[in-house]
N, C-alpha and C positions, 0 to 999 in steps of 0.2 A: 503494498499500499505507501502511495506517493505521501510526503509531508502534508501536500494540501489535502488527501484525503483524511488522514489521520486528524488533521486540524477539523474536520468536517465533520466528522463523526464524534470528536471531544466536543466540538460546540454543541450539535445535535444535543448529547445526552446532559450537557448543563442547562441547555433550555428546558428539556424535560423535566430534570429534576428539580427546576425552579419553577415551570408550571404546577407540577403535580404534586412534590414532595418526597419525601421517602416512601417507598412502595413497602406496603406491608401485605397485602392482599392482590391475586390476580382476579381479573374480572373477564368477561366475555369481549370486552372491546381493547383492552390492551394489558400488555405485561404488566405495569406499574399498578393497575387496579384501581381504586378509589380509595388511597391511604386516608384514614379517620373520617370518611366523607366528604372529602374537601371538593373532589371532583364532581360529585353531585350537588353539593351547596352551589358551586359556580356555574353550574347547569342550570338550574332555578334561578339564578338572579341573570341568566342570558348570555353566559360566556363559555363556549365551549372550546376546547383545546386537543389538536389531535399531533401525534408525531409518529412518522412511518420512515422505515430505512429500507433501502432496497439494495442488495448485493448482486452481480451479476458475474458469472463465470463463462467463458465462452471457448469453443474450439473450431476451427477452421480446416476441417481434414483435407479440402482440395477447392480448387477454382479461386475466383478473384483476381485481384491485380499484384497480388503480392505471392510469394513462396506457398505452399501447401503446408498444412500441420502448424498453422501458427495457431497461439494462443493469446487469449486479451481477458480484460477485466473493466468493471465498471463501478460505480456505485454514486448513491444519491439518498439524500433526505428530504423530506418535507415537514415542516411545522406550519399547523394552518389554526388559526384563530377566527373563530366567527362570533361576534356580539349582537344579541337582540337588544337594540337599542330602546324597545318599546317596554320590554322586561326589566331593563338595566335602568332607564332615565324615562321612561314613558314617553318617548317621541315614536308615535303611531306608525306601525308599519314601516319601521325604518332599522335595516340591518346593516353592518359594517364587516368586512372581512378582509383578514391579511394572510398570505402564503410567504412564507421564507424557505428559501431551498438551498442546497448545495450538490458540485455534482464533481467528480474527478475521475479522470480517464476518459478516453474516447472509444474502448472496447475493440471492436473489429472492425468499425462501419467505413474507415478510408480504406482497409486492406480488403474488404469485400468489391467495392468500386460499383456499388449498386445506386441507382437513384433510389431506392427504398432502403433505408438504414436498418438492417436486423435488429439495432437496439435501438430504439426510439427515446430511450432516455439515458443515453449516453452520448452528450453533445458538445461539453467541454469541460475544461477546469477551471472551477470558481467555488470556493470554498463556503462563502455566503452571499447572497443576494436577494433582493426581494423580487419574487415572481408576479405576485399580485397583490393589490391594494385597491378596494373599493367600497363604495356606499350603493346600497339599493334602496331605493322609496317605493313602497306598495300604494296601490290607491283600489278603492273599491273590494275592498275584502280579498286583495291578492288578484284580482283579476287584470288587473293592469301594475307594471312593473319597470321601473326605470333604474337601470345599473349604469354606474360613470365611475370612471378611474382608470386605473392601470390593470387592464382586464386579460387574461388567457381565452384568446376568443372561439377556443376550440371547445370550451365548456358551454357556450351558447348557442354554436352553430354545428351543422354536421355532426350531431350525436346519434348514438346507436346504442342498445340496450345489450349487443354481446360483441361488440369491437368498439372501443372506446377508451380503453385505459390500459398503456401499458405497463401499468404497476400489478394488475391483476388478470388483466387477459391477454391477447396477442401481443406480442413485443416489437413485430415488424412496424414501421413508422406507416408502411402502407395501409395496414388493418386496423391501424387507432384511426385514423382520419383521412381523410382524400387528400392526396398530396397536391392535386390539380388546386384545391381551395386554398387561397390564402388565408392562414388563422394564424396571425402574429400576438404574442405579448406586447403589447401596445396602450397607450392613453386612447381611451374608446369611450361611446357608449351604446349603450344598447335598449331598446325600449320591446316591450312584451305584451301582448294584448291576446288576453283569452276569453272572449266572448262567451263560448260554451265547454263544457268539458271536453267536446271532441275536435274543438279547434283552436289552435294557438298561432298566433303572428309574431312575427320578430323582425327588426330592421335594426340594422346596427351601422356603426361609422367609426372608422378607426385611422390613426396616423399610420401611412404607408411608409414613412421613410426611418420610422423608430429602429434605432441598433439594438442589438441583443443585449441585454441586462443595463441598459441605458434608460433614465427618465422620461425624455423625449420631448422635454420641454421647448430645447432649441428647433426642432423639425416640426411641431405641432401648428406654428402660427405661419408655416407655408400656404400658398393659396389653396383653394379649393379641389385643385387637381391631383394633390398629393396625399388626398384623403380614399382610403378604401371602403367599400360598402356593402352590405349584404341585405338581403330580403328573403325571408325563409318561413314558408307557411307548415305547419305541423298537424296532421289530421291522425287521430286515434280512434282505433276501430276494435271489433273483437268478432272471431271466428266461431260460428258455434262447436262445442267440443261433448265430448260424451257425458260428462258429469258436470263441467263449468265452460265458462267462457274462455275464448284463448286471445290474449289481448295484443295488439299489433301496434305499429305508429309507423307513419308515412311523412318523411320530410323532402320537400322541395324548395330547390332554395336558387336564386341567382346572385353574382358577384360582380362587383365592380373593382378591378385590381389597382391601385392608386399607385404601384410603385414605377418607377422610371426603368422601363425594359425597350431593348432596341429590336425591332423587326429585324427580320432575315433578311440580310444583304445589305442593311443600313446602318452606319455609324452614329446616328442620330436616336435618341431614345423618346417613347411615347408613354403617356399615361392614360389610365380608363380602360383597359382592354376588357372584355367582357367573357364570362361564364357563367355555367348552370352545372346543377347537380340533384342528386336525389340520395335518401338514404332511408333503408326498410329494414325493420327488425319484427319477426313474426314469433310466438310461440305456437308451436305444433303440437306439443304433448305435455302434461301435467300430471306428476305422481296424485293419486288419489288423496285429497287432504292436505298435500304438500304444495301449496303453490310456488314454493321457492324453488322447486325441484322439477326437473323434465329438459324438454329439447325445443332449442329456439334455433331461428334460421335468421341471416342477416344478408344484406345485398346492397352493393352502392354502384354509382354511377356518375361521370362528369366528363365535362367539354371543357376544355380552356382555348385559348384563342391560338390559333396553330401558327400565327406568324412571331409571335415573340415568345412562347413555351415552348421547352425541350420535348413535353410529352402534349398531343392534343386530345387523347382520351383516356379514359380510367376504369376499370370496373374492379368489382371484387364481391365476393359472395365467402358464405361458410356458413357452419352452424356451432352451438354450445349446447354440452349436454351434464347440468348439473345433476349430483347424484346418482351416477351410474352406476355403482356399484353398491351392493346392500350393506348397509351399516356406515356408509362414507356419502353421508346426506349434503354434505358442503363442499366436496370434491367436484372438481369440473373437468370435462374433456373440451378442447375446441380445436376445429380444423377450418384453416380459410385457405382461398388462392385469390391471387390478384393479378392483372396485368396493366402495364403503362404502353399505351401505344405511340410512338415516337412522332414527332410532328416533322413538316417538311424543314422546318429549322434545323433539326438535329441530321438530318438525314442530307440537306446539303451541305452541313459542316463535315459529316462522315462520310463519305462516300464508300459505297460496298458494305456500312455498317447494318445489323441486323435492326429490324423496324419494332422490336416488341421487347420489353423484359418482363418475364414471368415468374410469379413466385408460389410457393405453395408452404404454409406452415402449420405445425401440430404442435399442440401444447397439453400439458397435465397440470391444475392446480391442485395441490394437495395441501390439505390442511392439519399440520402436526399437531397445532393447539389453536384456539380460538386469536390468539395475538401472532402465530406464526404459519407461514406458509410456503411450499417448496413446487416448483416449478419447472420440470424439463420443459425443453423446448426442441425443435428439430426445423430448420427450413432448407429448403431447395431454391436456388434463385437460377433461371435461365437466362443466359446472356445479359449477366450486371452492367447497367450502364447501356445494354442495345449495343454490345461491343463483342462479336465472335471472340476476338483472341484474348479476353479475360476467361473463359472457361465458366461452365456453369460453376455455381459454388454450393458448399453444402455448409452448413453453421449449426453446431449444437451447441445450446445454452443450458445453463441453471439458474433460476432466479430464486433468490432468498427474500421474503418480504416481511419484516417485523411491525408490529403496530404496539405502541407504548400508551 
């Protein structure tokens, strides 16, 4: 473990100790439990604290842009604080949220050479940084919500019940979110209107020029062309089942990418490129009397501007089975496949290159304790980076997730 990684882990432990005090018991939610009832008292006051740590170990037996047999590792922690200001100080329907994060090492993402990183939670080396900080004001008993601040946009758009968390579900970036939809961490505002239980409408705007791990105040005041925007409609429905209804969700969205991108064959940059996407999740079967157990499927598709994006089309599909083995009700199995179709821009830049990058991921989440999960993971990526000379890549991983 690097010095930065060790510092990140030590800081996370100190933050957890300060938030929850010395551990005397373990509860279903975390290793530190509820010492002297402190955590419960804080939650009744409106303050909720969570700390999670993820460790990834990986081996690439073949393929990619570097030699075969490489190993890698990475780690990250997340400290989340949610404050219900209505409970705490009486400000009606107002919530504050903050997330502090740290990461170390880049895993094998570079060595694989794929557009879709095998480990979505391995981006850079940074011991401590602010990942989110926002306020959300509700109106009309929560049917209208306005969230503003430094947001992680993937928590607002292109969500999916079975493929949306690199910490608990699929690890590849292409299965966590649609890679053609720009979803930055940036100064943003999102308005959500839910007129009926089956319909939710969302609109968002964000600073397109924000740099990773920067506040973004220096770029926010640029002209309106430098803003990215999203419109999304969420439709909730249920299919009839033998004993109970099977819930499903369809999300249809459009985006405007405000980043300065250069069209193919041009040295000049342009802004305001448009695209669209869809995300579906559907329960197919539920264990009788156990709504959290069963089989669900998902599918995504998107199209981006072929003149500026390296990929023009994207699709993914898969399933998750929770409680597959008797007596292992909280364990899960997941299988997903994705494909990125190269745009003319990429084909012009790389004559003779393969036109697609395709991948398959299989994972299992094994709950060893309520606060500890182990996830073996296997990925096969065909033509990573849409370059035949790279060779098909095989990546085997193990993820350990601890909740404090």
